[in-house]
C-alpha angles and dihedrals in degrees: 000000000000125000094253092051093049093050116103121237092246093054089048090053092047090049090052093047092048092046094242084131095042095172092059092043091050091046090052090054092047093048093047091048092050091047091049092049090049094051098040104037103035094049088214117147118259093243092053094053093046091049092048093049092048091046091051091047094050093047092050092049091047093050092045092051094048092044089055090050092051091052091049093247130135109270114240114272116233120203116250111244110216127169112208122224090234092056092049091049092050093049092046092049092049092049091047092056093046094046091049090052091050091048091050091051091046090050092052091048096048095044089054102236089148117023093190092059089046090052092049092049091050091051092048093048090048091052090049089051091052092048090047091053091052100043131033121237092254092051090052090047090048093049089047091051093050091048092047091054100040107034098063092052092046091047091051090054100039101023098128093052092045092050091052093049092044090052090056092046092047091051092051092044092049091051092051092043090053089054092049091044093052096043102036116012097043090055091056116090114254093214127027107231115245119230111250121220111248 
């Protein structure tokens, strides 16, 4: 068994993110840049581009297979894609637990058990709305992809300097947060009183 076959998927991903496999990392940046340019500059809908890419892929595979048959060669073998029942059950169970946790948190926020958490969620959702009005979804996904591929490698190289700067920023942020917490959040009621039946 070769070294690449024995490597686990998580170590492959970490190698890509840390640029130990720089060809794959560079290819990921190129592919994401091309995809971003397609979605942002052509103004074509996402479904149209996906359908066109799949159509082109299927036509090329069909032509390649028939060309091999005409030349009396073995047609290319494609792997069979099978999803096991066990894998579907595990994914469904995992999603069920996560969705139930999100629903429980949403329930607590909307009922008003903790007004401070409600206020923080409203601020975060408002900030996401502002960011969403400035950037499109594909631009945010592109920026996220670039950050995901470049930041770990940069942190590995300049980690000590980044930790020092982040410590200073965290100290300043904590100081300002304490001021806002004392002057704003502590004045908000923790629980909204429920109306009692008379």
